[in-house]
C-alpha positions in Angstrom: 0.0 0.0 0.0 1.4 3.4 -0.9 1.6 6.5 1.3 -1.5 8.0 -0.3 -3.5 4.9 0.4 -2.5 4.8 4.0 -3.4 8.5 4.4 -6.8 7.9 2.8 -7.5 4.9 5.0 -6.5 7.0 8.1 -8.7 9.8 7.0 -11.7 7.6 6.4 -11.2 5.9 9.8 -11.0 9.4 11.5 -14.2 10.6 9.9 -16.1 7.6 11.2 -14.7 8.1 14.7 -15.4 11.8 15.2 -15.9 11.7 18.9 -13.3 13.2 21.1 -11.8 10.9 23.6 -11.0 12.3 27.0 -8.2 10.5 28.7 -7.8 11.0 32.5 -4.0 11.3 32.3 -4.3 14.3 30.0 -6.8 16.0 32.3 -4.5 15.4 35.4 -1.5 16.7 33.4 -3.3 20.0 32.4 -4.7 20.4 35.9 -1.2 20.0 37.4 0.2 22.5 34.9 -2.4 25.2 35.8 -2.0 24.6 39.5 1.8 25.0 39.3 1.2 28.2 37.3 -1.2 29.5 39.8 1.2 28.8 42.7 4.1 30.5 40.9 2.0 33.6 40.2 0.6 33.8 43.8 3.9 33.3 45.4 5.7 35.9 43.2 2.8 38.4 43.9 3.2 38.0 47.6 7.0 38.1 47.6 6.9 41.3 45.6 4.2 42.7 47.9 6.2 41.9 51.1 9.6 43.0 49.8 8.6 46.2 48.0 10.5 49.4 48.7 8.3 52.2 49.8 9.2 55.5 48.1 8.3 58.8 49.8 6.2 61.3 47.9 8.9 64.0 48.0 10.8 64.1 44.7 13.5 66.7 44.1 15.2 67.7 40.9 17.9 65.2 41.7 15.5 62.3 42.2 13.8 60.8 45.1 14.6 62.0 48.6 15.0 58.8 50.7 15.8 60.4 54.0 15.7 63.9 55.3 17.4 64.7 58.6 15.7 66.7 61.2 18.8 68.8 61.8 21.6 69.5 59.4 24.0 70.0 62.3 23.4 66.5 63.7 24.0 65.0 60.3 27.2 67.0 59.6 28.7 66.0 62.9 27.7 62.4 62.3 29.7 62.3 59.1 32.7 64.1 60.6 32.3 67.6 59.3 34.0 70.2 61.5 32.2 73.3 62.7 32.7 76.3 60.5 35.7 78.4 61.4 36.3 81.6 59.4 40.0 81.3 60.1 40.0 78.4 57.7 39.4 80.8 54.8 42.2 83.0 53.5 41.6 85.9 51.1 44.4 85.9 48.6 43.3 88.7 46.3 40.5 91.0 45.1 39.7 92.3 41.6 37.0 95.0 41.4 35.7 95.3 37.9 33.1 98.0 38.4 30.2 99.3 40.5 26.6 98.3 40.1 23.8 99.8 42.2 26.2 101.1 44.7 28.0 97.8 45.2 31.4 96.7 44.0 31.4 94.0 41.3 34.3 91.7 40.7 36.1 88.6 41.9 37.9 87.3 44.9 40.5 84.6 45.2 39.7 82.6 48.4 41.6 79.6 49.8 39.8 77.2 52.1 41.6 74.6 54.3 44.9 74.9 52.5 43.4 73.7 49.2 44.0 75.5 45.9 42.4 78.9 45.8 39.1 79.4 44.0 38.0 82.4 42.1 34.5 83.6 43.0 32.4 86.4 41.6 29.8 88.2 43.7 26.9 85.8 44.4 28.8 82.6 43.6 29.2 79.8 46.0 32.3 77.7 46.7 32.4 74.0 47.9 31.5 74.0 51.6 28.5 76.2 51.0 30.2 79.6 51.3 28.7 82.4 49.2 30.6 85.6 48.3 28.3 88.5 49.3 30.3 91.8 49.0 33.7 93.0 47.7 35.7 95.9 48.9 39.3 96.8 48.0 40.8 95.2 51.1 38.2 92.7 52.2 35.3 90.6 51.3 32.1 89.4 53.1 31.1 85.8 52.8 28.0 84.1 54.0 27.8 80.6 55.5 24.5 79.2 56.8 22.9 82.6 57.1 25.8 84.2 59.0 28.1 86.8 57.5 31.9 86.8 58.0 34.4 89.4 56.8 37.7 88.3 55.5 40.6 90.7 55.4 43.2 90.4 52.7 46.4 88.9 54.1 49.7 90.9 53.7 52.9 89.0 53.1 
């Protein structure tokens, strides 16, 4: 018998027997598959629900604020920052470029903690949060945490 003959005989036999046979082993296999799938989904849901990270609603321009300290001073002392001492700043030079609204405009060369000097214009801020407020020919006024400090130009 050729391949076509076998196929035609199989087709005729299948058309006579058009009922679907339900085998118990197939039903139990599919039931086990769906139960395992259900257990995996439920367990992953609860693991993600329990282990989730709660994000606070405050979002800044830099991203999410995870923790905000009650006092800046406590946090600074916790991480070893020293209290501000104006003697740590040394005025190395002043350049006055003009006067605007009765105030001198220009730049100052300020050294902090023996590090290389930084050039600041009026209103600019240097690394530890020190802002240059005013310039005069022999001194400058800087502001740190709301307090003003006057620095005199050192003479060699």
